[in-house]
GUDREN-959432 format. One line per 3 residues: number of its first residue (from 1); their letters; for each residue x, y, z of C-alpha. Coordinates in Angstrom, 1 decimal, decimal comma. Layout:
N
NUM = a = X/Y/Z ~ ... .
# end
This chain:
413
1 = mft = 41,8/6,1/-26,3 ~ 41,4/2,4/-27,1 ~ 38,8/0,6/-24,7 .
4 = krn = 36,9/-2,7/-24,7 ~ 33,9/-1,9/-22,4 ~ 31,4/-3,5/-24,8 .
7 = rrh = 33,5/-6,6/-24,6 ~ 33,6/-6,7/-20,8 ~ 29,9/-6,2/-20,7 .
10 = glf = 29,3/-9,3/-22,6 ~ 31,8/-11,4/-20,7 ~ 30,0/-10,5/-17,5 .
13 = lcl = 26,5/-11,4/-19,0 ~ 27,7/-14,9/-20,1 ~ 28,5/-15,4/-16,3 .
16 = aai = 25,0/-14,5/-15,0 ~ 23,4/-17,7/-16,1 ~ 25,8/-19,9/-14,4 .
19 = iaa = 25,7/-17,8/-11,2 ~ 21,9/-17,8/-11,3 ~ 21,8/-21,6/-11,7 .
22 = tll = 23,9/-21,9/-8,5 ~ 21,9/-19,5/-6,5 ~ 18,6/-21,3/-7,2 .
25 = qgc = 19,8/-24,6/-5,5 ~ 20,0/-25,5/-1,9 ~ 22,9/-25,5/0,4 .
28 = ggk = 25,3/-28,7/0,6 ~ 26,2/-30,8/3,5 ~ 29,1/-30,5/6,0 .
31 = spk = 32,8/-30,5/4,8 ~ 36,0/-31,3/6,5 ~ 37,3/-28,5/8,8 .
34 = tpe = 41,0/-28,3/8,3 ~ 42,7/-26,9/5,2 ~ 44,5/-30,2/4,6 .
37 = eyl = 41,2/-32,3/4,5 ~ 39,6/-29,8/2,1 ~ 42,7/-30,1/-0,1 .
40 = asm = 42,7/-33,8/0,0 ~ 39,5/-34,0/-2,0 ~ 40,4/-31,4/-4,6 .
43 = kef = 42,3/-31,3/-7,8 ~ 43,7/-28,4/-9,7 ~ 41,5/-26,4/-12,3 .
46 = stp = 43,3/-24,1/-14,7 ~ 42,0/-21,3/-17,0 ~ 41,9/-22,4/-20,6 .
49 = dkt = 45,2/-20,4/-21,5 ~ 46,9/-22,0/-18,3 ~ 47,9/-18,6/-16,8 .
52 = asi = 46,2/-19,1/-13,6 ~ 44,8/-22,1/-11,5 ~ 43,4/-22,9/-8,1 .
55 = yld = 42,2/-26,2/-6,3 ~ 38,5/-27,2/-6,2 ~ 36,6/-30,2/-5,4 .
58 = qew = 37,8/-33,1/-7,7 ~ 34,1/-33,9/-8,6 ~ 33,4/-30,4/-9,9 .
61 = nee = 32,9/-29,7/-13,5 ~ 34,3/-26,8/-15,4 ~ 32,1/-24,3/-17,2 .
64 = dlq = 33,0/-22,5/-20,4 ~ 33,1/-18,8/-19,7 ~ 34,1/-18,0/-23,2 .
67 = mdc = 37,2/-16,2/-22,0 ~ 40,7/-17,9/-22,1 ~ 41,8/-16,2/-18,8 .
70 = wlg = 38,6/-17,0/-16,6 ~ 37,7/-20,1/-14,9 ~ 34,3/-21,2/-13,7 .
73 = agn = 33,3/-24,5/-12,0 ~ 30,6/-26,0/-10,0 ~ 29,4/-29,4/-8,5 .
76 = kkg = 27,1/-31,7/-10,2 ~ 24,1/-30,7/-8,1 ~ 24,4/-27,2/-9,2 .
79 = dka = 24,3/-25,8/-5,4 ~ 27,9/-24,5/-5,4 ~ 30,3/-22,8/-7,9 .
82 = ail = 33,5/-20,9/-8,0 ~ 34,9/-18,2/-10,3 ~ 38,3/-16,9/-11,1 .
85 = mqf = 38,6/-13,8/-13,2 ~ 41,8/-12,7/-14,4 ~ 42,3/-9,2/-15,7 .
88 = pks = 45,8/-8,8/-17,5 ~ 47,2/-5,3/-16,7 ~ 48,8/-4,6/-19,8 .
91 = gan = 49,1/-5,7/-23,4 ~ 46,5/-6,0/-26,3 ~ 44,1/-8,1/-24,0 .
94 = ala = 44,2/-5,8/-21,1 ~ 40,7/-5,5/-19,7 ~ 41,0/-3,3/-16,7 .
97 = dsm = 43,4/-0,5/-15,6 ~ 43,1/-0,7/-11,9 ~ 41,7/-2,9/-9,0 .
100 = etv = 38,9/-0,2/-8,6 ~ 37,8/-0,8/-12,2 ~ 37,7/-4,5/-11,5 .
103 = rel = 35,6/-4,0/-8,4 ~ 33,4/-1,7/-10,2 ~ 32,9/-4,2/-13,0 .
106 = ves = 32,2/-7,1/-10,7 ~ 30,1/-5,3/-8,2 ~ 27,9/-3,4/-10,7 .
109 = syg = 27,4/-6,4/-12,9 ~ 26,3/-8,6/-10,1 ~ 24,3/-6,2/-7,9 .
112 = vse = 26,8/-6,8/-5,1 ~ 25,0/-5,7/-1,9 ~ 25,8/-6,1/1,9 .
115 = ltd = 29,4/-6,1/1,3 ~ 31,2/-6,7/4,6 ~ 34,9/-7,0/5,0 .
118 = tea = 36,1/-10,5/6,3 ~ 39,4/-12,3/6,8 ~ 41,2/-12,8/3,5 .
121 = psi = 42,7/-16,0/2,4 ~ 46,6/-16,3/2,2 ~ 47,5/-16,3/-1,4 .
124 = adm = 51,1/-16,7/-2,5 ~ 52,6/-14,2/-4,8 ~ 49,4/-12,0/-4,7 .
127 = snv = 49,3/-8,7/-3,0 ~ 46,6/-6,2/-1,8 ~ 44,3/-9,2/-1,1 .
130 = aaf = 41,0/-8,2/0,3 ~ 37,9/-10,3/1,0 ~ 34,3/-9,7/1,7 .
133 = tck = 31,2/-11,6/2,4 ~ 28,3/-10,3/0,2 ~ 25,2/-10,8/-1,6 .
136 = mta = 25,3/-11,3/-5,4 ~ 22,4/-11,1/-7,8 ~ 22,2/-12,9/-11,1 .
139 = dgv = 19,1/-13,0/-13,5 ~ 17,1/-11,8/-10,6 ~ 18,3/-14,5/-8,1 .
142 = tgg = 20,2/-13,3/-4,9 ~ 22,5/-15,6/-2,9 ~ 25,7/-15,4/-0,7 .
145 = ayl = 29,1/-15,1/-1,9 ~ 32,7/-14,9/-0,5 ~ 34,4/-12,4/-2,8 .
148 = vyg = 38,2/-12,0/-2,9 ~ 40,3/-9,5/-4,8 ~ 44,1/-9,3/-5,4 .
151 = etd = 46,7/-8,5/-7,8 ~ 50,1/-9,8/-9,1 ~ 52,6/-8,0/-11,3 .
154 = yay = 50,9/-9,6/-14,2 ~ 47,1/-9,2/-13,5 ~ 44,3/-8,1/-11,2 .
157 = yal = 42,0/-11,0/-9,9 ~ 38,4/-11,4/-8,6 ~ 37,8/-14,8/-7,1 .
160 = syi = 34,4/-15,8/-5,9 ~ 32,6/-18,7/-4,2 ~ 28,7/-18,6/-4,6 .
163 = adk = 26,1/-20,6/-2,6 ~ 22,5/-20,1/-1,9 ~ 23,1/-20,1/1,8 .
166 = lnd = 26,8/-19,3/2,3 ~ 28,2/-20,9/5,6 ~ 31,6/-20,9/7,3 .
169 = sdi = 32,5/-24,2/5,8 ~ 32,0/-22,9/2,4 ~ 34,4/-20,0/3,1 .
172 = asf = 36,9/-22,3/4,8 ~ 36,9/-24,5/1,7 ~ 37,5/-21,7/-0,6 .
175 = kas = 40,2/-20,3/1,5 ~ 41,9/-23,6/1,0 ~ 41,3/-23,3/-2,6 .
178 = csk = 42,9/-19,9/-2,8 ~ 45,9/-21,1/-0,9 ~ 46,8/-23,2/-4,0 .
181 = fle = 46,5/-20,4/-6,4 ~ 49,1/-20,5/-8,9 ~ 49,9/-18,0/-11,6 .
184 = nap = 51,9/-18,9/-14,9 ~ 52,1/-15,5/-16,6 ~ 53,0/-16,0/-20,2 .
187 = eve = 56,2/-14,9/-21,7 ~ 55,2/-12,2/-23,9 ~ 57,2/-12,1/-27,4 .
190 = nnf = 58,8/-8,7/-28,1 ~ 60,8/-8,2/-31,2 ~ 62,0/-4,8/-30,4 .
193 = sae = 65,8/-5,2/-30,3 ~ 67,3/-1,7/-29,3 ~ 68,6/-1,2/-25,9 .
196 = mtd = 66,4/0,9/-23,7 ~ 68,5/4,0/-23,4 ~ 67,6/7,5/-22,0 .
199 = tir = 67,0/8,7/-25,3 ~ 64,3/5,9/-26,1 ~ 62,9/6,5/-22,6 .
202 = wfn = 62,5/10,3/-23,5 ~ 60,6/9,1/-26,7 ~ 58,3/7,0/-24,5 .
205 = asy = 57,8/9,7/-22,0 ~ 56,5/12,3/-24,6 ~ 53,4/10,1/-25,0 .
208 = ail = 53,1/8,3/-21,7 ~ 49,9/9,7/-20,7 ~ 48,1/8,3/-23,7 .
211 = tdl = 49,9/4,9/-23,3 ~ 48,8/4,8/-19,6 ~ 45,1/5,7/-20,5 .
214 = nnw = 45,2/2,8/-22,9 ~ 46,5/0,5/-20,0 ~ 49,6/-0,1/-22,0 .
217 = dyn = 53,3/-0,2/-20,9 ~ 55,0/3,3/-21,1 ~ 58,4/1,3/-20,7 .
220 = lfg = 57,9/0,0/-24,2 ~ 58,6/1,8/-27,4 ~ 55,0/2,1/-28,9 .
223 = glp = 53,5/1,1/-25,7 ~ 53,0/-2,6/-26,5 ~ 55,5/-5,5/-27,3 .
226 = and = 56,3/-5,9/-30,9 ~ 54,6/-9,0/-31,9 ~ 51,8/-10,1/-34,1 .
229 = esk = 49,0/-9,7/-31,5 ~ 50,0/-6,2/-30,8 ~ 50,5/-5,6/-34,7 .
232 = ati = 46,8/-6,6/-35,2 ~ 45,6/-4,3/-32,3 ~ 47,4/-1,1/-33,7 .
235 = qql = 46,4/-2,0/-37,2 ~ 42,8/-1,9/-35,9 ~ 43,3/1,2/-33,9 .
238 = lpe = 44,9/3,3/-36,6 ~ 42,2/3,5/-39,1 ~ 39,7/4,3/-36,4 .
241 = wwd = 41,6/7,3/-34,9 ~ 43,9/8,3/-37,7 ~ 42,6/7,1/-41,1 .
244 = vtd = 46,0/5,1/-41,3 ~ 45,6/1,8/-43,2 ~ 49,1/1,4/-44,9 .
247 = ras = 52,5/2,9/-45,3 ~ 51,3/5,5/-47,7 ~ 48,7/6,9/-45,3 .
250 = ade = 51,0/6,6/-42,4 ~ 53,5/8,9/-44,3 ~ 50,8/11,3/-45,2 .
253 = tld = 49,5/11,6/-41,7 ~ 52,9/12,1/-40,2 ~ 53,8/14,7/-42,7 .
256 = wil = 50,6/16,7/-41,9 ~ 51,2/16,6/-38,2 ~ 54,8/17,7/-38,5 .
259 = teg = 54,0/20,6/-41,0 ~ 50,5/21,7/-40,0 ~ 48,7/19,7/-37,3 .
262 = hrv = 46,2/21,5/-35,0 ~ 48,8/24,3/-34,1 ~ 48,2/26,0/-37,6 .
265 = dfa = 44,5/25,9/-37,2 ~ 44,8/27,2/-33,7 ~ 46,9/30,2/-34,8 .
268 = enm = 44,7/31,0/-37,7 ~ 41,5/31,0/-35,6 ~ 43,1/33,0/-32,6 .
271 = qal = 44,5/35,5/-35,3 ~ 40,9/35,9/-36,7 ~ 39,6/36,6/-33,3 .
274 = ega = 42,2/39,5/-32,9 ~ 41,0/40,7/-36,2 ~ 37,5/40,7/-35,0 .
277 = gvk = 38,5/43,2/-32,3 ~ 39,0/40,8/-29,5 ~ 41,6/42,2/-26,9 .
280 = pdt = 43,8/40,2/-24,6 ~ 41,7/41,3/-21,6 ~ 38,3/40,2/-23,2 .
283 = sve = 36,6/37,7/-21,0 ~ 36,0/34,1/-22,1 ~ 32,5/34,7/-21,8 .
286 = dia = 32,3/37,8/-24,0 ~ 34,4/36,1/-26,6 ~ 31,9/33,1/-26,6 .
289 = sll = 29,1/35,5/-26,9 ~ 30,5/37,1/-29,9 ~ 31,2/33,9/-31,6 .
292 = esd = 27,7/32,7/-31,1 ~ 25,9/36,2/-32,2 ~ 28,1/37,3/-35,0 .
295 = ygf = 29,6/34,0/-36,5 ~ 27,0/31,3/-35,7 ~ 29,0/29,2/-33,4 .
298 = dse = 27,0/26,8/-31,3 ~ 27,6/27,4/-27,6 ~ 30,1/24,5/-27,0 .
301 = eav = 32,2/25,3/-29,9 ~ 32,2/29,0/-28,9 ~ 33,3/28,2/-25,4 .
304 = sya = 36,0/25,9/-26,6 ~ 37,6/28,7/-29,1 ~ 37,0/31,4/-26,5 .
307 = say = 38,9/29,3/-23,7 ~ 41,9/28,9/-26,1 ~ 42,2/32,7/-26,7 .
310 = piy = 43,8/33,4/-23,2 ~ 46,5/30,8/-23,9 ~ 47,1/32,2/-27,2 .
313 = teh = 47,8/35,7/-26,0 ~ 50,0/34,5/-23,2 ~ 52,0/31,9/-25,1 .
316 = gen = 51,7/32,7/-28,7 ~ 50,8/30,9/-31,9 ~ 52,7/27,8/-31,0 .
319 = aia = 51,2/27,3/-27,6 ~ 49,8/24,0/-28,5 ~ 52,8/22,8/-30,5 .
322 = gwd = 53,4/20,1/-27,8 ~ 50,2/18,5/-28,6 ~ 51,3/18,0/-32,3 .
325 = ycr = 54,7/16,8/-31,4 ~ 53,8/14,5/-28,6 ~ 51,2/12,8/-31,0 .
328 = amn = 53,8/12,6/-33,8 ~ 56,1/10,7/-31,4 ~ 53,1/8,4/-30,5 .
331 = llg = 52,3/7,7/-34,0 ~ 56,1/6,8/-35,0 ~ 55,7/4,1/-32,1 .
334 = yyy = 52,3/2,9/-33,4 ~ 53,7/2,7/-37,1 ~ 56,6/0,5/-35,8 .
337 = iag = 54,2/-1,8/-33,9 ~ 51,7/-2,1/-36,8 ~ 54,6/-2,8/-39,2 .
340 = yys = 54,5/0,2/-41,4 ~ 57,8/1,4/-40,4 ~ 60,9/-0,7/-39,4 .
343 = eqe = 62,5/-0,3/-36,0 ~ 65,3/1,6/-37,6 ~ 63,0/3,9/-39,4 .
346 = ald = 60,7/4,7/-36,5 ~ 63,8/5,3/-34,0 ~ 65,5/7,5/-36,6 .
349 = ksl = 62,5/9,7/-37,3 ~ 61,6/9,7/-33,6 ~ 65,1/11,2/-32,9 .
352 = eva = 64,5/13,7/-35,7 ~ 61,4/14,8/-34,1 ~ 62,5/14,8/-30,6 .
355 = qtm = 65,5/17,1/-31,3 ~ 63,1/19,4/-33,2 ~ 60,6/19,7/-30,1 .
358 = qpl = 63,2/19,5/-27,2 ~ 64,4/23,2/-27,7 ~ 60,9/24,5/-27,8 .
361 = fes = 60,3/23,7/-24,2 ~ 62,1/24,0/-20,8 ~ 60,9/20,9/-18,9 .
364 = wdd = 58,3/18,0/-19,1 ~ 55,9/20,3/-17,1 ~ 56,3/22,9/-20,0 .
367 = lid = 55,9/20,3/-22,8 ~ 52,7/18,8/-21,0 ~ 51,1/22,0/-20,4 .
370 = syl = 51,3/22,6/-24,2 ~ 50,2/19,0/-25,0 ~ 47,1/19,4/-22,6 .
373 = wgy = 46,2/22,9/-24,0 ~ 46,3/21,3/-27,5 ~ 44,0/18,5/-26,2 .
376 = eyw = 41,5/21,0/-24,8 ~ 41,6/22,9/-28,2 ~ 41,0/19,7/-30,1 .
379 = agg = 38,5/18,0/-27,9 ~ 36,5/21,1/-26,8 ~ 36,7/20,1/-23,3 .
382 = dsa = 38,9/20,2/-20,1 ~ 42,1/18,0/-19,7 ~ 41,4/17,1/-16,1 .
385 = err = 41,7/13,4/-16,6 ~ 45,0/13,6/-18,5 ~ 46,4/16,0/-16,2 .
388 = avy = 45,6/13,7/-13,3 ~ 47,4/10,8/-15,1 ~ 50,5/12,9/-15,6 .
391 = ddl = 50,5/13,9/-11,9 ~ 50,0/10,1/-11,0 ~ 52,8/9,0/-13,3 .
394 = ksr = 55,3/11,4/-11,7 ~ 54,5/9,8/-8,3 ~ 55,3/6,2/-9,4 .
397 = sdn = 58,4/4,4/-8,8 ~ 58,8/3,7/-12,6 ~ 58,0/7,4/-13,2 .
400 = pyq = 58,6/7,7/-17,1 ~ 59,7/11,4/-16,6 ~ 62,7/10,6/-14,4 .
403 = vdf = 64,7/10,9/-17,6 ~ 66,1/14,5/-17,8 ~ 64,1/16,6/-20,3 .
406 = kas = 67,2/18,3/-21,2 ~ 69,0/15,0/-21,9 ~ 71,4/14,8/-24,9 .
409 = lsk = 69,3/12,9/-27,3 ~ 71,5/10,8/-29,7 ~ 71,3/7,8/-31,7 .
412 = tw = 71,9/4,7/-29,5 ~ 70,6/1,9/-31,7 .
# end
């Protein structure tokens, strides 16, 4: 899975000095008490990429947070500051996959403590708005903060007002600021031209688990809009995970997964266990012990192979075929986004693979079981996280598995 946690860590560190400088100062004087009076002395401050803005005191100065979708500003005395952090939900620049992740990042990075629910501001076009008073710590300095979370269709947000001794007028001022929140979500270029039919939705559903784990969009072929930014992202991902760097290596990898993949290795190893005298009713513990004592497996590898044996005895040598075929479908989407295959080539080949795999399974549950068994065999661990993602996807209003698994798959492009 493609993540950016190191990048997140660096971004939060760059904010620490700004917050610490604010917390070291004293508290300011009294402010007007009505929202209109607060707003009368404010002006609009925007993120560098102009995708979000709020109103803050017109005398405040912006701070460079080294992030195009984040805004930081403070007064000249350095005794007050505000921060707007935007976390796009999807696309190549997605930084968080849920509001829970955003809260974890903010609260762990700044040692948030004494978190107390309080009245949330009214923010137009933002849902699930929650507000807290708390203590925030940066560079060893602790002060008061009014912290607001919310989300739009485009992004998650964390907005905070920081002061040494937070008071009611600070909170009232920031509520007025938040009332002027404005989002200008960018129009994303997408060069994919085919109509989104049930056949293409079927393609997307076959690898929707990984798409969602990457915080991308399972409603898009390949999981991302087809544009230069996505192209660069996938061209960086493919060498790391697949050793694919060009059209030739893309073809070679796809041929391998379709003709061999992990299912051939799986069948050979399970048949070797049969040849070693392992019976269908032999316990996983006994198989693992045999592999360690007689064949030199380490304990983790032995348990991984032993755990796969009951799946083999019940479902046969193609038990994990879904793992290979779903990943082949995923690769074809990536190849298109990366520019190694044309849209026509990627869709044509996806149809060929889908028509091969569909008759092997009875339902989405059947296919995903096979996919998850293959994941466990490959990863040497359990598939609980991916199973949870699958269950969650099926509960969503845009559930990718709404398309009938037995739908007639045909060329619609």
